[in-house]
N, C-alpha and C positions, 0 to 999 in steps of 0.2 A: 203218205207221200211216198212217191216212187223213188227207187234208188238203184244204180246199177248193180247188178248180180257181180259175183266173181268173175273175173275175167272178163267186164264189159267192153275190152278194146277188142277183143276176137268177134267174129261175126255171128251175130246171132242165131241159134240151131236152125230155125224156118228159112233163114238165107242162106244156108250152107246146100240145100239140094235145090233151091229156088231163089235165083239171085235177084227177083223182082216181088214185089209185094204192093197188091192192089189196096185202095185207101180203105176196102171194107176190111181187110186183114191188117192194118197198119197197126191200130191200138196193141194188139198184143206183143208184135214183134219191137214196137217202140218202149213197150214196157220192159223189154229184156236189156233196154240201153238206158232204164231209168227216166225216160220220157213219155210224153203222151202228146195228142193231136192236139189239144187246146193249146198249150204252152207255143206250140209252134206256129199254128194257123193264126193265133191271137198276136203274135209278134209280126206277121206279114200284114195281117189286117191293120194294125196300128202304123204300120210303116206308110200305108197308103193313106190312111186316116190323117195323119200328121201333114202329109205333103199337101192336103188340101188346103195349108194356111199359106202356101206359096203364092205370090202376086204378079201381076204380069211385071212388077218394079224388080224382082228378084232377077238374079243371073239364070240365062237360059238353063244351065245344067242346075239349077237349085231343085228343080222337082224331083229328078230322079235320084240325086244324092240326098234328099231330106229324106225320101222313103226308104233307103239303103239303110243310113245311121241312125235312123227311129228303129228300124226293124232289129238292127243289132242292137241296139240301147235296150230294146224292151225284153229281148230274150234272154241278154245277160242279166239285167236285172231279174227277171223271174227267175232263171236257173242258179244264180247266185244265192237266191232265198232258199234254194233246195241243196244247199252244200257245194254247187259247182263253183268254180274260181274263174276270173276273167284273167286274161292276159293278150299281148299285143306283139306277138314274135313277128318281126320284120315290118313293125306297123302295120301288122294285119289283124285286126280285132278277132279274139276267139273267145269261147267260153270253154272250159276243161270239166271233165267229170271228176267227182271226188276221189276217185284213186288215180287221176292223171292219165289214165291209159286212152281216153275217148276226148277229141276237141270236136270243136263245131265252127265252121265259117259261115256266114251269110254272102249269098252271091245272086245278084240277078240273073235270070235264065231267057232263052228265047222263046217262041211261041210254042214249041213241043214240050216246054216244062209241065209237068204232073198231068199229061194228057192220057200217054198210053204206056203200057210195058213193051209195044212193039216199036217203036222209034225211040232213041236216045236224043235227048235235049243236049244244047249247048249253052256255053255261057255266052250273055249279051255282049260282054265287052272282052278285050284282051285281059290277061291275069299277070300279074307281075310275078317277082322271084318268090314271094313269100309264098303264092300258090304252087309254083312250080317245086319247090322244096316240100311242100305238104304231100304233093302226088308222089313225089320219088320214095318220100318216108313211107306212105301206104303202099308202095309196091314191094318195098324191102320189107314191111311187117306181114303183107300177104305171103311173102315167098317164105318167111319164117314160120309160119302156120302150115302152109301146105308139105313143106320139106321135115317138119317137125322137129325144129332143131333145138338143142337145148337150150335153158333159160340165158345162160351165159354167153351164148352168141347172139342173141336177138338184140334189137336197136332198143331203145328205151324213148324214143318219141312216140306221141300217141297216134293212133289211127284219127285222120280228120276227115269228118263227113261235113257235107254241104247242103245247108238250107236254101235250096235253089227255087226260086220265086218268079212268077210272071204276071204280068197285068197291064193291060191296055184298054183305053175308053171304047175301042170298037168293040171289045168283049167285056161286059160289067161283070168278071168271075175274076177272081185272082185264086192262081193256082200254084201249088207249091210242092217238093218232095224233099225228102231228106236220103241225099245218094251220097255214095263212095266214090270220088273219083279216081281213074285208073290210067290218064293220058292226057295230056296237053299238047296240042299242036305246035308247029314251028310259030304260027303267029299269036300263040298265048292263049288259044281258046281250051278248056277242057273240052272234050269232044268224045271222050268213053268212061262210062261208070262200071263198075266191077257189081254194084249192088245199090239197088233203088227201092225207095220205100215211098209208094204215092200218097198224097194226103188228102182229104175230102176237100174239095173247092168250095170257097166262101162266094158270096152273092153281093156286090157291091151296087147294085142298082140305085141305092138311095144316095151313092155318091155323085156330085156334080163336079164335073171336069173340064176346064176350059182349054185344056190341051194335053196329048199324048205325054206320059213321063219321057223324060229326054235326060240325057248327061250322065256322068259315071255313077255306075250302081255297084262299085266294086271296092276292095281294098285300094287305097291309095299308096303308090310305095313313092317314098322319098328319103332323100338324106339330110339329117343334119350336120351342119359344118359349123365350128367354132370360129368366129371371126377374131382375129386381132386387134 
């Protein structure tokens, strides 16, 4: 069983000199985070598979939402079995490493997801305040590392990685990457990544899909209000 090494919330050494990792080199880098290709890609593939249960009678947004939520559920179930912990800060589902220094959120990405280290992908849809807070925290954590600030000065929140995935019936392959967001646009899209770990694509030609995935694939931000 793989477990995060000491200080796993910091950037793995291979990424410190090269911010991009190809699918071929991904296994060794993921191991430093206590992860592996299998659990990440199985999560994404499970999301696509479960979305096949959606019919024409479901709401139009059901397929995309189901794909996202089932990916989240599978990832959290598998990693909780490896001593990770689940949480939902600001209603954004995450999974946290055993030492609490690393977290992962699942997000749908655009067509550039997992394709090349030459072109950064973007999120498929606007992100909410939970994602903005996570990206801001990432920036603070990276600043702490670069400046080598004393431990008493550093923030305690974890670094938040994103399991970014993309799938379309026009291309019977699901692609994904585990990447560290660095910037969010005014429109709410994650537009820049400080580090990216590309994952091997999965062939989905056996799936019959009546329509292209649609609807929200991101965390849904809402407020619970007590009624009198």
